[in-house]
Each structure stands twice: as C-alpha cells, then as structure tokens.
C-alpha positions, 0 to 999 in steps of 0.5 A: 507652457502657460501659467497652471493652476497649482491645485491638481498638482498640490492634490496629487502630491497629497495623494502620492506623499511627495511635496510642491515647492514653492520657491521666492523670487525678487528678481528676474534671475531668481524667476529664471532659476526657479523654472530652469531647475523645475524644467531639468527636474521634470517637476511642477513648481511655484514661483512665489512672490512676498509682499516685500518682493513686490515692494522692491520690484515696484520700488514702493509701488505694490501695484506696479510690483504685481504687474511686473511680476505677473508679466515676468512669471507668464513669460518664465512659464512659457520658456518651460514645458513642465507646469508652473504656477505663479503664487502671491504670498501672505497678501491682503484683500486688495492685493489678492484681488489685483493679483488675480485679475493679472493672471496670478494662478494662486493666492494666499489671503492673510486674514490673521488680523481679523477675527475668526468670523471675519476671516471666514467672511473674507476668505469666502469672498476672495475664494469665490473670486479665485474659482471663478478665474480658475486659481488656487486659494490658500489660507492660514490658521495660526501664525508662523512667526518672523526672525529678525536679522540675528535669528531672534524671534520676538513672539511665542511660537504658537501651534495651529489648533486642529479644531480651529483649522477644521472649522475654518476649512469647512466654512471657507472651502479653500484649497490649501491650508497653512499651518503653524508647527513650530517654523519660523520665517527668515531662520538661516540655519536648519535648527527648528523641529516641527511639532509633528504630533500636531500635525497628525491631529490636524491631518486626521481632521483636515483632508485638504492639502497642508502647506509648511511655511518657513521651511528653510529653517526646519531640519530636513528630517523633520520636513521629510517626515512632515511631508509623509504626514501630509504637507503637500507645499513647502515654501522656501525663501531663505535657503534660496537667498543665501545661494543667490547671495553667495554666488554674487560674493563669490564674484565680488571678491574681485574688487575690480568687477563691476559688470552686473551680468558677471555676478548675477549670472553666477548668483542665478546659477547657484540658486538653480543648484539650490532649487534643483536640490529642494525639488529632489528632496521634496520628492517632486522630481519627475512628477511633471 
C-alpha cells in the first residue's frame, strides 16, 4: 500500500477500545521490522521518526534525515498490504512543514516552548497545512519528561490540566492530543504508573483521540487500563531499542564476527518480535 493518513484508524481505535502502535525507527532494519510485524499481525501501524533519528540518519543534517526517512517509509509501506503511516514526532514548525512536503502522513508539533496563545496560533497554521495534504496532526498539552542514561529524571512530573487540554483542542482543531499522565521518555524498566484519574477527567471533556508518550516505562496493566479509558495511540521506543540491541549483542558475543549483516539481521528479527507483541497487547492485531 501507499502511506496512509492514520487518523481514520486512530478514531476507529478510540471507538472500539484498542490502540494504534507508533514505533520508533532509527535505521532501515528497524523500519523493516515494524512493517513486517504489522503485516503478519494484520494491523495498522505507524513508523515513528524522532528528531534524534533525523540527526542520526542525516549525519547531523535534519533536512537530509527527513528526505531519507520519507523515501524509506514510502518504500516500506509499499512492501506490505496493511495500512502504514509515517509520523514525525516532537517536531518544530520548520520540521513539520518539511515533513509534510516530503509525504509524511502524520506530524506532531511540539509547541511547548511557547505561551499558550502562541502555541495555539502556530498549531492552527500547521493544522491547516496538514489537512490540506491529507495528513494527521498531533499536539501536546503538558510535558512528558526524559530520563537520563541512568534512569534519573531531573524535572518534576506534571500532569496535563483537563481544562487547558479542552480549550487547546477547541481552539486548534488538532486531530490527536498527547497528554502527560506520569510517563517518562527513555525509562528502561516497566515501573511507572499512570495517573488514571487524571485521564478520566481529561477524557470526560476532550473527545478527540488521546496519545501516550513514553509507554515503554509504564507498567503493562496501566497501559491496558489507559487504553480502556481512551488512549488511542501508544508510542514505543525504548523497548524496541532494547530488543534490537540485544539482538546485536547476541551475535557480537563472538568476537570474530565482522559482517554487519550477520548482526543487523538478528537485531531486526528481535525487534520484529517485540513489535508483534506490542501490536497484540494494544489490541490492534487483526484490525487492518
């Protein structure tokens, strides 16, 4: 298939009580693992590209990284029969505009550095652009912090204010909204509990699909409860990196191995299995 706008699938997930997986990719092998897993599980899925991935793929040149990932994502989607979207995560205004021009079918504008009013103004502009090219736009209210390599979080965990979220959605007309419920980016163990009461309050007054960032570090029972309460898109990165890296290490335990194909192949296979497991867990298997 060609790359698709994921919003119809995310809205279906909202109505039927499952979630679409948005899976981070930094390499060709990781993109291949995502679409292969979606194909075998007969599930819609998102290839998700972060700012750090763009820097890596473009060797420091984000524009070049966008061009690479747009082409890789397009070819990957054409290689399978299930709906695949290409999503740019936590992007600034310039990156969103470039991504939409290159064929990304979903973008997240991160306007957290601006005042509420300025964030609304810029988001409206980008929403109009995204909709003009049949793409989905995600925004965020509240901030999901990031842990360092030791799992430490310097900033306090804050929760999205329901009233602010409702006003932002009303003012901007965004398709999906990422909210802060206590999750943390880059947590390596499933130890975080979501504030499900806060989710209930937000769900009661915000009717668009809600997004969970940092799902890798959240206890599975809380992810499952969150999906039942209205989380319709779950972002997965750290769990995939762990699986991919363990696949590499398993081969390179043999100090004589030098062929990248011999360790990148098993790494791809390991990530493929992890993506399959998450698709099943989110309830998206068979939904294509």
